[in-house]
C-alpha positions, 0 to 999 in steps of 0.5 A: 618863074619856077623854069627861069629859077631852076635854069638860073641855079642849075647853069651856076652848079654846072659851071662850077662841078659839071659833073654832080648829079642835080635833081630838080623839080622841073627839067633840069635834072642831071644823072651821073656817077657822081657822089654829090647830088643836089637837090632843087626846089626852085620855087617852093610855094608855086601857087602862093606866088602865083596869088601874091600870097608871100610865103615861098622860097628857094631850096637847095640841097646837096647829098654826099653818098646819099647822105644830105650834108648841107641845106639852104632855104631862102625867103626873098620876101623876108630875106630870110636865109636858113642854113644847115651843115651836117655836124655843123648847126643850123642858122638864119642869117647867119645866127644860130636857131634851136627848135622850141621847148613847149612839151604839151601839144595843147600849146603847141603852134603846128602846121601841115600841107596838102598834096594835089590829088584828092586821095591825099587830101581825103587822108590829111583831112582826117589827120587835120581833124584829129591835130586841130582838136588837140593842139593850140592851133594848126596852119596851112602856109603852102611850103613845105621847105619853109614850114620846116624851118619854122620848125628849125627856129621855134615859130611853129612847134611841129610840122607834118605831110604826106605825098612829098617829094625829095626837093620839097623836104632835102634842105628843111629836114637837115635844118631841123635836125641841125637845130636839135629837132627830130624828124621820122615817119608818122610811126616814128621809124626813121626817113630820108628825103625820098619818102612821102612822109615826114613828121618834124617836131622839137622833139619834145612833143613828137610822140604826141603827134605820132599817136594821133597820126598813127590813127585811122587810114594808110598815109602811104599816098602815091605821089603825083 
């Protein structure tokens, strides 16, 4: 299903913009001299999909001169379409969305995801242990793109993950930013979609999560 979805998306893009670059999770990447790059996750949450767990999506972003300017995340189960436009806001099924106003980590619902490599799992278990003792609750749903969108619309107050790839976060990162949220590395530095770790919050609990995420082992775990 990943491959079928990716083929459908990339063939449509190539039909309209044959010179654009494409960075896709599976096999359809395309390099060129174009200033535009499409960053595609054709099925984010493949394990969920394969097991009938209804939390997965399609994520598509457009990058222009190394800056993501447009992103969409579509959940085919709920038929929710999240959209972000650089400088133009964030939307859910056409309606503007904003991140939450919760200011206390102790009252926040936050989420994370785990990589498929043992080293990454062990590192994130350390962070999970620290955060679950301080937050109201922690969830792990298995789709970084949807997790970011849930931060953007206020369902989650914060999200962190390591060992990520550009297609996991490109659209969701923009949607959070345009919804008034904050994105950074665990140490608070600016991060791009090509960095392996991300912290996304409503902005109000960002420093509290940073304090916990900068404890213990390094999160600079290589992608696999």
